[in-house]
C-alpha positions in Angstrom: 32.3 9.6 -4.0 29.2 10.9 -5.7 26.4 8.4 -6.1 24.9 8.4 -9.6 22.1 6.2 -11.0 24.7 4.1 -12.7 26.8 3.7 -9.5 23.7 2.6 -7.6 22.8 0.2 -10.3 26.3 -1.3 -10.1 26.1 -1.5 -6.3 22.8 -3.3 -6.5 24.1 -5.7 -9.1 27.0 -6.6 -6.8 25.1 -6.3 -3.5 23.9 -8.9 -1.1 20.2 -7.9 -1.1 17.5 -8.2 -3.8 13.7 -8.3 -4.1 11.6 -11.3 -4.9 8.0 -10.1 -5.1 7.3 -8.3 -1.9 10.2 -10.1 -0.1 13.7 -8.7 0.5 16.2 -11.6 0.3 19.8 -11.6 1.3 22.9 -13.8 0.8 26.4 -13.0 2.0 28.1 -15.2 -0.6 27.6 -18.5 1.1 24.8 -21.1 0.7 22.5 -19.5 3.3 20.0 -17.3 1.6 17.7 -15.6 4.0 14.5 -13.5 4.2 15.4 -10.0 5.4 11.9 -8.6 5.5 8.4 -8.5 3.9 7.1 -5.3 2.2 3.7 -4.3 0.9 4.7 -4.8 -2.8 7.6 -5.4 -5.1 8.4 -1.7 -5.7 8.8 -1.2 -2.0 10.9 -4.3 -1.6 13.3 -3.2 -4.4 13.7 0.2 -2.7 14.5 -1.5 0.7 17.0 -3.9 -1.0 18.7 -1.0 -2.8 18.9 1.1 0.4 20.5 -1.9 2.2 23.0 -2.4 -0.6 23.9 1.3 -0.7 24.3 1.4 3.1 26.5 -1.6 3.0 28.6 -0.2 0.2 28.9 3.2 2.0 30.1 1.5 5.2 32.8 -0.4 3.3 33.8 2.8 1.4 34.2 4.7 4.7 36.2 2.0 6.3 38.4 1.0 3.4 38.2 3.8 0.8 39.1 3.2 -2.8 40.9 -0.1 -2.0 37.7 -2.0 -1.8 35.3 -3.1 -4.5 31.7 -4.1 -3.4 32.3 -7.8 -4.2 35.5 -8.2 -2.3 34.7 -11.1 0.1 37.8 -10.9 2.2 37.3 -7.3 3.2 33.6 -7.9 3.9 34.4 -10.7 6.3 36.8 -8.5 8.2 34.3 -5.7 8.4 31.6 -7.9 9.9 
């Protein structure tokens, strides 16, 4: 599947990583939010979070193809 700007935006919206200031945060759908890493600034943190979300989506896409949506918790748990 071709990654367009709109697809990356959707992946980030549904992904597990986001930026808060210079910090990349993560949450796998439970109550345990965690700090993934610290960056030099917010722009860099957004790029890192986006890259993590795209890598996560790509891994699921390779393993499960079109049967999986990025927010499908059951399949995510099986792939971990």
